[in-house]
N, C-alpha and C positions, 0 to 999 in steps of 0.2 A: 924491109924485111930482106936485107942483104947480108952476106957473109955469116958471122956468126949469130947475128940478129935473125932468128927466123921466127915468123909469125906464128902463133899458137892458136888452134881452134878456140873460141869462145863457148861461153856455157850453152848458148842457144843458138849463135849464127857460126857457120864454119868461116875458113879464110877465103879472102875474095881472089880467086884466081885469074891470071898468072901471078906469081911471087915478085916478078921483075918488070913491073910497068915502064912506060914511056912517061917523059915529064909531063905530056898533055893528060894522059891517063891518071897520072898522080893529083893533078889539079883538079880534074874531074872527080876523083875519088874522095879528094880533101873536101870538097864541097858538099858530096853527098853525105859524108861522114859528119861533117858539122851540121848540117840539116837535121839528119837522124838524132843527132845527140841533144841538139835543141829539142826536138819534139818530144823524145825520151825524157829530157830533164822537165819538160812542161807537165808531161803525164805524171812523173814521180811527185812533183810538187803538188799537182791538183790532188792527187791520192794520198798523199801526206796530210795535205790540210783537211780533205774529208775527214781523216783520221782524227786530227786535232780538234775539229769541230765537234764530233761526237764524244770526245774526252772532256771539252768544254761544258757540252750538256750533261754529261753526267757529274762533273765536278760543281755544276751549278745548283743542282736538286737543294732544296729547302724543305724543312719541316717546320710545323710551328710548335711553340712552347709557350707555357702560360708562366708568367712572371708576377709574384707576390710583391707588391711595396712594402716599406716599412709602415705604412698607415693601414695595412690591410686589404687595400685595393688590388685587384688581379688586372692584368693585361695580358693580350695574347701577341707574340712576337713571332718572327721567323729567323731562323739559324740554319747554316748551310750543314748539310750532314757530313760531306767529307771536309776535314781539316784541312785547312789551306796550306801548312806546311808539308802534311803528307801528300796531297796530291801533286804540289810542285816536284816532290823528290820522286814521285812514282809515275802517275799517269801522263803528267806533263813532260817529265824528262824523257819518258818512253817515247811518247809522241812525238816531241821534237828533234829526238837524236833516231828516230825509227830509220831514216836512209843512209846515216853512218853505219848503223848495226846490219841491215841488211846487206849493205855493200860489202863488209868484213865477212858476214856468213857466206856469202855468194863466193868470195875469193877464198875462204878456207874450205868450202866444199868443193869447188872447183880444182883445187890443188892435192887433193888426197889427204886433208886436214895438215898440209905444210904452210908454213907463212909464205905469202906472195910478197910482191913488191910494197903492197900497202901495208900490211902487217898491223901490229898494234896501233901504229900511229893512226890509223884512220879515227878511233875513237879518242884516243889519247890527245891527239893533237885538235880536235874538235872540243873537247873539255878543258884543255890549257887555254885555248883562244878564248872561250867563254869567262874564264877565271881571269887570266892576266889583262887579255887586249880590250873584252867588253867593259870591265871595270875601270880601267884605265881611261878610257873614252866617256864613260858616264861621269866619270870626276872631272875632265878637262872641258867638258861642254858646258859645265854649270856657270851661268853668266856672273859676271863680276858684279859683287854687293849682294847676290843672293845665295841661298843656303839650302841643303837637303838632307832630311833626316831619314837615317837608317832605322825602317820602321820595326822589325824584329830582330834586334841587336844579338840577343842570344842564340837565335836561329843561324844568323850570320856567323857567329864565331864558331859553331860546332859544324857547320857545313862547310866552313873554310878548313877548319882543321882536319876532317875527313877528307878532304879534297887533295890536301897536301900529304897526308899519310897515304891516299891511294897512288900518288906518283911513287914515292918512296918504296911502296910494297911492290908495284910493278917493276921498277928497276930491280929490286932484291930478286924477285921470282924469275926475272928474263936475263939477269946478267951476272947474279951472284950465286943463288941457291943452285938452279940447274940451268946452266947458259944455253939460250937458244931452244929450250924446251918446257912446255907447260905442264907438268905432271897433274894427276887427278887431284890429288890431296889440295895442291896449289889453287886448283879451279875452283874445288869446294870451299876452301876457305875463303877465297876471293868473292865467291856467291854469298856466304854467311855474313860477310862484312856490310853488302847493302842493307839488308834489315835490320842490322845493328844500327847502321848510320840513321835510318829512317826512325827507329825507336828513341835514339838519343836526341835529334830533332824535334820530335813530337813532346817528349819529355821537357825540353827548354821551352818550347812553344806553350805548354801548359803549365810551365813553373813547377813541375814535379821533381821529386828526389832532392838533390843539394841546389837545385835551381831555385827553389822557393827562398832560400835564404839569400838570394843574391839580389841587389837592389840595383835597377837601372837609372843612371844619369845620362846627361847631354852636355857635351859643350861644344862650341863652335870652332873651328878650325878657319881662321881667316885667311890662309893660305890657299885651302883647295875648295872651301866654301861647303865641305861636308860636315854635318852636324854628327860629332864623334861621341859615341856613348861609351861609358866606363861602369864597370862592374864593381860592386862593393858592397860593405855592409850597409844594414839601414842607418839612415841618418837619425840622430836623436829624436825622440818625441815619438817614433812610430814604430808601432808594436805588431806582431802577429798572433795568429791563431785567436782572432777575435778580440784583439785589444782595442781600446776605445780610439786608439791613433791609427787604426788600420788604413793605409793609402787608399784611395779610390780605384777600382779595379782598371787596368789597362782597358779593357773593351769599352767600358762606360767612358773613359777618357777620350776614346777614339769616336765614339757615337757624339758626344758632346763636340768634338772638334769638327765632325762632318755636318753637324747641324749648324755650327756657327759659320762654315764655308759656303753652305746654301745660303742662309741669310744675307751674307756678304755679297754674294752673287747677284741676288736679287736686288739689293740696294745699289752695287754698281750699274747693273743693268736699267734701274729704275732712273739714276741720276742722268746716264747717257742719253737714254731715250724716254724723256718724260711724257712724250706724246702718245706710246703705245698703251694698248688696253692690257690689262693683267694676263688674259689668255697668252697673248702675245710673248709678254715678258717670261710667263712659265715655260713656253716653248723654247725661248731663247736659252733661258736657263738650264732646261734640258738636255739641249745640245751642247752648252760649253762645259756641262757636268760630265756627259759622255766624252766630250773631246779630251778632258784634263785627267780625269780618273785613272787609277792603276790599272793597267792592263796586263794579260798574262804573256807568256811568249806565244802561244797559241793564236791571240788576236793579231799580232804582227805579223806572223807567218801566212795567216789567211788573208790579211789585208794586203800585203806584199801580192800575193798571187792574184788576188782580184784586181789590182792595178796593173799588173802586168799582162793579164788576159783582157783587159777591158771590160771587168764586172763593174767597175764604179766603187766609190766610196761607202762601205757598210754601214758608217756612221749616219750619213745623211739619208740613207734608204730607211733607217729605222727610227730616225728621230721623231717623224710624225706619230707612229706608233707608239713610241716612249711616251710621248706627251699626254697620249690620250689614256695610256695606262696609269701615268703618273697622276692625271687628273680625277681618276676614278678612285685615289685614295682618300678623296675629301669626303667619300661616303663609306660607310661601314654596312656592308650588305647582313641582314638580319638573317639569324640562326633558325634552323627548323623549316617547317613547312610554311607555303605563303597563307598569308592571313585571309579570312573569309572576306568577300565582298562587303558584308554589312558593318565591318570593323572600320572606324575612322581613324586617320593619321595625322599626326600634327608635328612639326618640324619647322625650324628656319629655312627662310627661302628668300635670299642666298644664304650663305654661311660665312661668306668673308666680306667684310667693309673696311673702306678706306675713308679717311677723313682727314682735314687739316685741323692744326691745333687750334686756331682760331674761329672755327666753325659753331662754336657754341653748345652745340648738340649733334648727335647721330640717331638717325632713326633707323631701327630695325625692323624686319618684317617677318612674321610667323605665320605660316599656312596650316590651312585644316583641309584636309580631304575627306569630305564628307562620304560616309558609307551610305549602303542602300536605306538604312534607317536614318533618316536625317531628323529625327525629332528629340535629339538628346541636347543636353547643354554640358559643355565641358569648360572643367576649370584647370588651369596649368600654371603651376608658379615658375617664376624666372628670378635670376639673381647675378649678380655680375661678379667674376673673380679674377683676382690679380693675375697679371702675366709680367712682363717687363715693365708696364706701366702700373702705377700705384693707385688705389683709391685714396681720394682726398688732395692728391697733388698733381695728378695727370686727368684723372676722370671723377665723377661722383657717382659714390657707392648707390645702387639702385637694387631694389627689389619689390616683386609684387605679384600679382594674379591677372592673369588673361582670361578673359571669359568668351567662349565662343559660343553664341544662341545658335540655335536651329537655322540652318540656311547659310550662316557666315562662314567664310573661307580664308579671311586674311585680317590679321591684327598687326597693328604698330605699336612700339615702344620705343620712347626715347631716353637716351643715358646723355647727361650733361658731361661736356669736355671742358676741362680747365686751361685755360691759355696763360702762358707766362713769357717773360722776356729772357729765359735760361736758354742757351742752346745744349741740346741733347739729341741723342740718337733717336730715330723712328723707334715707337714703342707700341706694344698691343697688349689688350685685356681681353677676356672672355665674358659671355653670357649664356648661362646655362638654363635649360628647359627641365623642369622636375615636377613629382608630385601631382600627376593627372588626377583629377577626379570626374566623375560622370554625374549629371543631374538630370531630371527629366524637364520636359517643356517650359514648367513652372518655374525651375531652378531648383528643386528640393534635389538633395542628394540620394542617390540610390545606389545598392551594391552593384558591384561588376564582378562578373565571372572570369575565374584565370584561365580557363578553358576556352570560352569564347567571349574576348572582351569586346565592348561597345567600341572602344577607343584606345590608343595606345601611341607613346611617343616613339619616334623612329628617327633614324640617323638623317641629317645631323642635328644632334641636340644641342650642341654647342657652337654659338657664333663667334668668330674672331674679328675684332676690332683693332685696325692699324691707324695709330695716331701719326700723321706725318708731321714732322718738325717744320715750322715756317721761320724759325728764329735764327736763320742763317742768312748771308747776302746772296746767296743764289750762283748759278754758273753762267758765264758769259760766253756767247759763241757767236759767229757770224750767222746770218739768216742763210746766206747762200755761200758755198764754198768757192765758186766760179763767178765772176761778173764779166761779160763780154760787153765793151763799148767801143764805137767809133772815134777816130781821131777828131772829127769834127763837133763831137758832143761837148767838148769844153770841161765841163764839171761830171763827176761820177759820185753817187751817194751808195755808201756800203752801210747796211742796217746790221745794227748788233741786239740781239735778244737776252733777256734774262731769265733764267728758268732754275727749278726746283728751290725756290725760296726769293721772296723780294723785302727782306727786313732791312732798314736803314738807309741811309745814302751812301753811296759808293762812288769814288772817283776811279776811273778807270783809264789809264794812261794809253796812247796809241801812237804809232809812228810808221812811216812807210819804209819799205826795205826793198832795194834794187833786186830784181831779177834778170830776166833778158832785157828789159827796158831799162834806160838809164836815167837816174834822178837827176836834179840840179837844174832843172829848166831844159833838159835834151829832150826827153819823151814826156815828162810829166813833171809837176812841182812838188818838191818834199813838203810833208805835212807832217805834224806831231802836235800832240795837245792831250786833252784830258776829256773824256765823257762823263758827264754827271746823271746817275740814275739815283732819283729820288725814292722815299719810301713808298713800297708797293707798286714801283713804276718799272714796268718790263720790257 
């Protein structure tokens, strides 16, 4: 604050007098200003992240929809109320840019609506950084040999075009049309451009207007690792407007891809940790999915603030809750009011089964929770249904009737498993309960009231049986990663175990490699050879 550079009072705080402090006072003031700025920075960051968290809650709201399949069956699914593209361009952009917007507003209001030293660069610089630097870093950090796909290519083209137009428009109104002055009509027209950008992006996402005649294809760029999409005419054989060759909707393709990814995660975890139970694998898969799924800008801002303030990792905090919530998806809650205590309920317990291909058969358990009037006989049919496993080649087709007499609470049914010597992926099939009938104690059928039923089938009505293939050689690992021995021991034995399959005879080569210890008779004798694992030897 010397010479022509005079300190001006701030919006909230005045100038710290005197204007010409000594060197020691300057150092003390610098420390005070630095601590105060860091405190304010954390405060603004926490407030902004609270705002972002509330926006995430708003945009994550879902509603239930009824889907009618081609065979006439209906199922209930959930979709987000907010369109992803619209929420990213409006609420998410507002929340992530709130500090820059407020900083620009404070400066303009504090300078009698005259541009200060920050000026339009406060927002334009942040937007340019997001568009050029962030995209460049995202492309650069892709590992060699891997690729990434642009999910919404049409939306990307629309938003990129509007972003470039925004820079050109700002240059015109600030340097060409009215240099140094923003007129009212310019401000209003600039404001109108924003909803137009959102509408065009939404139309591109929904494939409305001319976008529905544009077909998206992808090609891999080996130099950058980005999967580049191209827009063009539909390939031959694909028709629009209900034609027989209409392509599968992108949403359905994305859903199928997500299912394949989840199945692959469970398979990989099962191979890496064959000793763990199903519940542990599900919990690990949930955490893996949370860690690798696509996240919004709001998540990363909130996560960074939590790490800076010592609040911890939000993913690890919620993984247990997420696991419990995901496990409840196996059960379908019944609609309407609770059934009376006199109504008996029949269901699979449990509904998930795993068996090896060479087990011969798998036994399923069906439970019957008897009501207060336990003097009825229940007849329930069952039948197998194909999944990835096919009847006749992977398992024996089976159907029949289970009879629950008064007082009986559990029945078992066996399904034959067909063994072969062909290597294949793990497969599954289903067993369904249906057609419940009620009889008296002597077994004679009697009418059942729809309003007050004596018994009913409740979820889970379908059991899933996964056949684990045993036709591969297996995975070979050391039983212990670290082995400690003394020099006087003479000989050390290291155990190798075989898991996830034990089919056939396998020769496993091995050799010693120098670390800090020297081979060749200095610290240890070199060893090399082959381990022979015979059929079913682990």
